[in-house]
C-alpha positions as a Markdown table, in Angstrom:
| # | Residue | x | y | z |
|---|---|---|---|---|
| 1 | Pro | 56.4 | 103.4 | -12.5 |
| 2 | Val | 57.6 | 99.9 | -13.2 |
| 3 | Lys | 54.8 | 97.3 | -13.6 |
| 4 | Gly | 55.3 | 93.6 | -13.3 |
| 5 | Ile | 55.7 | 90.7 | -11.1 |
| 6 | Phe | 58.9 | 90.2 | -9.2 |
| 7 | Tyr | 59.9 | 87.0 | -7.5 |
| 8 | Cys | 63.0 | 86.2 | -5.6 |
| 9 | Val | 64.1 | 83.2 | -3.5 |
| 10 | Ile | 67.3 | 83.4 | -1.5 |
| 11 | Tyr | 68.3 | 80.4 | 0.6 |
| 12 | Leu | 71.6 | 80.0 | 2.2 |
| 13 | Lys | 72.1 | 76.9 | 4.3 |
| 14 | Pro | 72.8 | 77.8 | 8.0 |
| 15 | Gly | 76.5 | 78.3 | 8.4 |
| 16 | Tyr | 77.1 | 79.5 | 4.9 |
| 17 | Tyr | 78.2 | 83.0 | 4.0 |
| 18 | His | 75.8 | 85.5 | 5.6 |
| 19 | Arg | 75.8 | 88.3 | 3.0 |
| 20 | Val | 74.0 | 88.5 | -0.3 |
| 21 | His | 75.8 | 90.1 | -3.3 |
| 22 | Ser | 73.7 | 91.4 | -6.1 |
| 23 | Pro | 74.5 | 93.4 | -9.3 |
| 24 | Val | 71.5 | 95.7 | -8.6 |
| 25 | Asp | 70.4 | 98.0 | -5.8 |
| 26 | Trp | 67.2 | 96.6 | -4.2 |
| 27 | Asn | 65.2 | 96.5 | -0.9 |
| 28 | Val | 63.1 | 93.8 | 0.6 |
| 29 | Leu | 59.6 | 95.3 | 1.0 |
| 30 | Leu | 57.8 | 92.0 | 1.9 |
| 31 | Arg | 59.1 | 88.8 | 3.3 |
| 32 | Arg | 57.3 | 85.5 | 3.9 |
| 33 | His | 58.6 | 82.3 | 5.4 |
| 34 | Phe | 57.0 | 78.9 | 4.6 |
| 35 | Ser | 58.1 | 75.7 | 6.4 |
């Protein structure tokens, strides 16, 4: 198992391209939105 802290912020302004391209295979397990 991999141990560590992982952090990712992805923000695309509304109207911008709607797909995210990444060089790795990953899944979002937890999502939080702060405004």
